[in-house]
RODO-2510 file (C-alpha; in nm, 4 decimals, decimal comma):
residues 282
     n   res          X          Y          Z
     1     m    -8,9179     5,3137    12,5999
     2     n    -8,9216     5,0387    12,3392
     3     k    -8,5584     5,1177    12,2553
     4     i    -8,4597     5,0877    12,6217
     5     l    -8,6337     4,7495    12,6505
     6     f    -8,4667     4,6386    12,3289
     7     f    -8,1173     4,7252    12,4596
     8     i    -8,1918     4,5585    12,7935
     9     f    -8,3006     4,2464    12,6047
    10     i    -7,9811     4,2481    12,3951
    11     a    -7,7692     4,2952    12,7089
    12     l    -7,9413     4,0031    12,8819
    13     v    -7,8902     3,7794    12,5781
    14     f    -7,5214     3,8742    12,5699
    15     l    -7,4765     3,8107    12,9431
    16     n    -7,6581     3,4789    12,9167
    17     f    -7,4340     3,3724    12,6300
    18     y    -7,1211     3,4871    12,8144
    19     f    -7,1983     3,2995    13,1375
    20     y    -7,3112     2,9912    12,9458
    21     y    -6,9854     2,9941    12,7484
    22     y    -6,7791     3,0626    13,0609
    23     f    -6,9496     2,7861    13,2600
    24     f    -6,8980     2,5173    12,9986
    25     s    -6,5418     2,6329    12,9268
    26     y    -6,4628     2,6035    13,2979
    27     k    -6,6340     2,2645    13,3172
    28     e    -6,4327     2,1444    13,0187
    29     l    -6,1130     2,2763    13,1769
    30     k    -6,1413     2,0139    13,4503
    31     n    -6,0345     1,7658    13,1832
    32     t    -5,6819     1,8060    13,0491
    33     s    -5,6505     1,8580    12,6738
    34     v    -5,3488     1,8249    12,4473
    35     f    -5,3604     2,0037    12,1114
    36     y    -5,1362     1,9505    11,8084
    37     l    -5,1691     2,2785    11,6235
    38     n    -5,2009     2,3050    11,2482
    39     v    -4,9322     2,5673    11,1838
    40     g    -4,8103     2,4416    10,8455
    41     q    -4,4523     2,3189    10,8095
    42     g    -4,3646     2,3724    11,1714
    43     d    -4,4232     2,2572    11,5272
    44     s    -4,6602     2,3755    11,7987
    45     e    -4,8496     2,1937    12,0736
    46     l    -5,0657     2,3168    12,3588
    47     i    -5,1325     2,1489    12,6927
    48     r    -5,4381     2,2985    12,8602
    49     s    -5,5088     2,2048    13,2208
    50     q    -5,6555     2,3589    13,5340
    51     a    -5,3033     2,4703    13,6260
    52     g    -5,2712     2,6791    13,3101
    53     n    -5,1654     2,6776    12,9457
    54     v    -4,8309     2,5348    12,8347
    55     l    -4,7413     2,6123    12,4731
    56     i    -4,4656     2,4024    12,3175
    57     d    -4,3218     2,5928    12,0195
    58     a    -4,5106     2,8497    11,8138
    59     g    -4,4756     2,7456    11,4507
    60     p    -4,3418     2,9595    11,1648
    61     g    -4,5938     3,2470    11,1632
    62     r    -4,9420     3,3864    11,2260
    63     l    -5,1189     3,0503    11,2005
    64     i    -5,0443     3,0105    11,5707
    65     l    -5,3080     3,2773    11,6412
    66     d    -5,5779     3,1034    11,4377
    67     n    -5,5122     2,7782    11,6199
    68     l    -5,5082     2,9269    11,9684
    69     g    -5,8336     3,1019    11,8819
    70     k    -5,9866     2,7557    11,8317
    71     a    -5,8144     2,5847    12,1235
    72     l    -5,8685     2,8482    12,3941
    73     p    -6,1737     3,0440    12,5080
    74     y    -6,1938     3,4010    12,3812
    75     f    -6,1242     3,5445    12,7265
    76     d    -5,8136     3,3290    12,7869
    77     k    -5,5139     3,5296    12,6625
    78     t    -5,2400     3,3868    12,8855
    79     i    -4,9673     3,1385    12,8024
    80     d    -4,8299     3,0412    13,1414
    81     i    -4,5227     2,8643    13,0047
    82     f    -4,3750     2,8774    12,6549
    83     i    -4,1232     2,6017    12,5817
    84     l    -3,8956     2,6399    12,2800
    85     t    -3,7722     2,2943    12,1807
    86     n    -3,5662     2,3748    11,8729
    87     q    -3,3862     2,6815    11,7430
    88     d    -3,5109     2,6604    11,3851
    89     r    -3,7592     2,9326    11,2889
    90     d    -4,0436     2,6902    11,2200
    91     h    -4,0568     2,6412    11,5973
    92     y    -4,0521     3,0011    11,7172
    93     a    -4,1126     3,2623    11,4451
    94     g    -4,4819     3,2604    11,5377
    95     f    -4,3844     3,3826    11,8858
    96     f    -4,3485     3,7368    11,7495
    97     d    -4,7181     3,7313    11,6524
    98     l    -4,8205     3,5464    11,9665
    99     i    -4,6699     3,8023    12,2029
   100     k    -4,8813     4,0827    12,0537
   101     y    -5,2061     3,9236    12,1696
   102     y    -5,1152     3,6866    12,4539
   103     r    -4,9370     3,7371    12,7826
   104     v    -4,6464     3,4953    12,8212
   105     r    -4,5439     3,4455    13,1831
   106     v    -4,2402     3,2132    13,1578
   107     v    -4,0083     3,0916    12,8792
   108     m    -3,8036     2,7694    12,8789
   109     i    -3,5222     2,7163    12,6301
   110     y    -3,2003     2,5179    12,6072
   111     n    -2,9041     2,7384    12,7000
   112     r    -2,6814     2,6609    12,4021
   113     l    -2,7883     2,9247    12,1485
   114     s    -2,7135     2,9458    11,7765
   115     n    -2,6056     3,2682    11,6063
   116     d    -2,9316     3,3051    11,4133
   117     q    -3,0382     3,6709    11,4188
   118     w    -3,4047     3,5769    11,4529
   119     l    -3,3208     3,3798    11,7669
   120     k    -3,1310     3,6774    11,9054
   121     d    -3,4388     3,8905    11,8345
   122     f    -3,6526     3,6318    12,0146
   123     i    -3,4324     3,6464    12,3250
   124     s    -3,4270     4,0264    12,3062
   125     e    -3,8086     4,0376    12,2911
   126     v    -3,8371     3,8079    12,5919
   127     q    -3,5897     4,0147    12,7927
   128     k    -3,7539     4,3431    12,6918
   129     r    -4,0822     4,2181    12,8342
   130     e    -3,9017     4,0963    13,1486
   131     i    -4,0251     3,7389    13,1020
   132     p    -3,8292     3,4961    13,3237
   133     i    -3,6196     3,2405    13,1323
   134     f    -3,5572     2,8892    13,2631
   135     i    -3,3225     2,6255    13,1250
   136     a    -3,4789     2,3244    12,9547
   137     a    -3,2456     2,0338    13,0246
   138     q    -3,2808     1,6833    13,1617
   139     g    -3,4150     1,6892    13,5159
   140     a    -3,6292     1,9996    13,4732
   141     e    -3,9951     1,9421    13,5621
   142     i    -4,3189     2,1365    13,5441
   143     d    -4,5709     2,0244    13,8048
   144     l    -4,9270     2,0896    13,6847
   145     g    -5,0843     1,9405    13,9950
   146     d    -5,3341     1,6550    14,0116
   147     s    -5,0511     1,4044    13,9429
   148     q    -4,9662     1,5724    13,6116
   149     k    -4,6079     1,6583    13,5148
   150     i    -4,4042     1,7700    13,2168
   151     k    -4,0483     1,6369    13,2291
   152     v    -3,7510     1,7328    13,0150
   153     l    -3,5820     1,4112    12,8988
   154     y    -3,3185     1,5680    12,6743
   155     p    -3,0698     1,7412    12,6283
   156     l    -2,8951     1,5465    12,8991
   157     k    -2,7495     1,8446    13,0832
   158     a    -2,7463     2,2219    13,0523
   159     t    -2,3679     2,2304    13,0052
   160     d    -2,3656     2,0053    12,6976
   161     l    -2,0847     2,1256    12,4694
   162     s    -2,1009     1,9281    12,1465
   163     p    -1,8046     1,9603    11,9077
   164     s    -2,0310     2,1295    11,6536
   165     f    -2,3638     2,2977    11,7151
   166     n    -2,6476     2,0836    11,5831
   167     k    -2,9953     2,2274    11,6373
   168     n    -3,1712     1,8956    11,5925
   169     h    -2,9299     1,7003    11,8111
   170     l    -2,9964     1,9432    12,0948
   171     s    -3,3750     1,9465    12,0512
   172     v    -3,5686     1,9496    12,3785
   173     i    -3,7580     1,6217    12,4255
   174     l    -4,0567     1,6327    12,6590
   175     d    -4,2589     1,3737    12,8470
   176     f    -4,6073     1,4709    12,9654
   177     a    -4,7853     1,2435    13,2093
   178     s    -5,1481     1,3400    13,2602
   179     r    -5,3565     1,1624    13,5240
   180     f    -5,4040     0,8525    13,3094
   181     r    -5,2102     0,8974    12,9830
   182     r    -4,8593     0,9647    12,8570
   183     f    -4,7516     1,1899    12,5709
   184     l    -4,4042     1,2106    12,4145
   185     f    -4,2918     1,5200    12,2223
   186     l    -3,9788     1,4605    12,0127
   187     s    -3,9409     1,8045    11,8498
   188     d    -3,6809     1,7566    11,5705
   189     a    -3,4558     1,5220    11,7695
   190     d    -3,2146     1,3214    11,5547
   191     k    -3,1425     0,9502    11,5789
   192     a    -2,8278     1,0076    11,7878
   193     a    -3,0207     1,2062    12,0505
   194     l    -3,3045     0,9545    12,0552
   195     g    -3,0565     0,6700    12,0889
   196     q    -2,9254     0,8209    12,4131
   197     i    -3,2639     0,8189    12,5861
   198     l    -3,4127     0,5103    12,4173
   199     p    -3,3310     0,2665    12,7033
   200     s    -3,5204     0,4855    12,9525
   201     l    -3,8375     0,5203    12,7448
   202     g    -4,1545     0,3240    12,8093
   203     k    -4,4900     0,3006    12,6367
   204     y    -4,6760     0,6175    12,5376
   205     d    -5,0337     0,6734    12,4329
   206     v    -4,9485     0,9546    12,1904
   207     l    -4,6214     1,0226    12,0096
   208     k    -4,5336     1,3492    11,8369
   209     v    -4,3151     1,2106    11,5577
   210     s    -3,9800     1,3840    11,5209
   211     h    -3,9049     1,6426    11,2509
   212     h    -4,2272     1,6251    11,0470
   213     g    -4,1744     1,2549    10,9764
   214     s    -3,8262     1,2939    10,8292
   215     l    -3,6482     0,9749    10,7234
   216     y    -3,3433     1,0719    10,9317
   217     n    -3,5149     1,1087    11,2698
   218     t    -3,7305     0,8002    11,3294
   219     t    -3,6220     0,4406    11,3800
   220     k    -3,8058     0,1099    11,4057
   221     e    -3,6436     0,0563    11,7486
   222     l    -3,7904     0,3811    11,8801
   223     l    -4,1411     0,3088    11,7539
   224     e    -4,1376    -0,0449    11,8939
   225     r    -4,0146     0,0792    12,2311
   226     v    -4,2691     0,3624    12,2593
   227     n    -4,5474     0,1623    12,0868
   228     p    -4,7883     0,4581    12,0654
   229     y    -5,1588     0,4100    12,0075
   230     y    -5,1531     0,7400    11,8141
   231     s    -4,8658     0,8882    11,6132
   232     v    -4,8969     1,2555    11,5209
   233     i    -4,6980     1,4155    11,2405
   234     e    -4,7009     1,7956    11,2293
   235     v    -4,6322     1,8900    10,8700
   236     g    -4,7323     2,1307    10,5947
   237     k    -4,6487     2,1910    10,2305
   238     n    -4,2735     2,1409    10,1893
   239     n    -3,9931     2,0499     9,9496
   240     y    -3,8172     1,8097    10,1878
   241     g    -4,0242     1,4983    10,1242
   242     h    -4,1870     1,5138    10,4688
   243     p    -4,3281     1,2834    10,5835
   244     a    -4,1062     1,0112    10,4398
   245     p    -4,2917     0,7048    10,3034
   246     e    -4,0534     0,4812    10,4990
   247     v    -4,1572     0,6452    10,8281
   248     l    -4,5256     0,6130    10,7414
   249     s    -4,4638     0,2445    10,6719
   250     l    -4,2895     0,1929    11,0063
   251     i    -4,5804     0,3570    11,1896
   252     g    -4,8211     0,1279    11,0066
   253     q    -4,6154    -0,1793    11,0924
   254     i    -4,6518    -0,1250    11,4679
   255     g    -5,0287    -0,0713    11,4314
   256     s    -5,0243     0,2913    11,5463
   257     q    -5,3042     0,5202    11,4284
   258     l    -5,1500     0,7955    11,2151
   259     l    -5,2653     1,1564    11,2386
   260     r    -5,1304     1,4437    11,0279
   261     t    -5,1982     1,8123    11,0729
   262     d    -5,1851     1,8719    10,6963
   263     l    -5,4686     1,6212    10,6492
   264     d    -5,6515     1,6243    10,9833
   265     g    -5,6107     1,9901    11,0777
   266     l    -5,5866     2,0898    11,4440
   267     i    -5,5810     1,7697    11,6519
   268     r    -5,7079     1,7519    12,0074
   269     f    -5,6946     1,4810    12,2713
   270     n    -5,9241     1,5323    12,5690
   271     e    -5,8918     1,3110    12,8750
   272     d    -6,2145     1,2609    13,0678
   273     q    -6,2575     1,1892    13,4388
   274     n    -6,2390     0,8140    13,3753
   275     g    -5,9175     0,8301    13,1740
   276     r    -6,0782     0,7825    12,8341
   277     l    -5,9041     0,9710    12,5542
   278     k    -6,1329     1,1500    12,3099
   279     l    -5,9912     1,2494    11,9714
   280     s    -6,1236     1,5555    11,7882
   281     r    -6,0166     1,7232    11,4647
   282     y    -6,0767     2,0854    11,3650
***
């Protein structure tokens, strides 16, 4: 009899913990969060809202799983939309690990594909699982409801045929407008690509700095135009000199608060009901 009571007690404790965790996770979900994932020398961001989970890139490997384990509740194993912004492996190799544990409902990617075998394997995996593919080009929008939208600012059109294929030049640039704040995701966009959309850009609260803070992707004109309160550099151990000291200096000159995943870990911005932006590091 004592054993039965013991197991009933354990079950009640477990159920209490589960419903407590579920309740506060749901309550927290009312407030949109944007995560900059610490995936090493690679890119990955997560937008979590009541409408669902939008994952932008998946980094170079299994670190994506560790980060999603921190950013999402244990019971949430769905990525509603996966957006691939660049066709270098540090943006999508982690997808092969991701797909083993998470259901991906939709994929967005630019339609000009390189001949990289890993990318072909990525497309093959998506098609094998019968995941719908949509084209990420200027004009495409994702409506998350509650006045929240993700817009594709670049590439300019889905039929772009550059003389030579340049992965960075054709990076997908994204604008996310939450209820009160604006976020700009530059992927690895080069100066030429950024120059084409610069006149249309306004002020942003948070900027994802292009290409891990590379010297060849960020200009003073861009930073002054966007004038972000926060500038996030996603970077890990590398031999490329990322982030470049010159870029760090430019960010300092405009008075933007610098955040780096190699130093700050997983970075989260949570927008409350009054529009305040809370910064957390994991």
